[in-house]
Phi, psi and omega in degrees: 000321180294319181293319180296320178298319180291321182294326180291339175288151181290136174094358179250149178211156174267134183236128176288125181262326184207135175237132175206162179262140177217112178054043177084358178252151175263128178249140183232122173269126184242156177227157179263125183235155177247137181290162179285151173278165184299319182292329177293321179296319180295320180296319179295319178297316180296319178298317180296316179296323180293321177297319177296316181297319178299320179296321179292320178295318180298325179281345182085014180266077187279341183279340185277000000 
């Protein structure tokens, strides 16, 4: 009940953490997660682009 109440709030979601079989049944461990804010998404995108650029510089491929 607590998890359903939290999921109904904006910005929360249930995330499957672990799936396994036990005596013919599937068991799922779930967690409550909060989504990223817009500024966090921009920071993550910049970091990812910088990692790609570093790889290009290391290979000597400066034109790409």
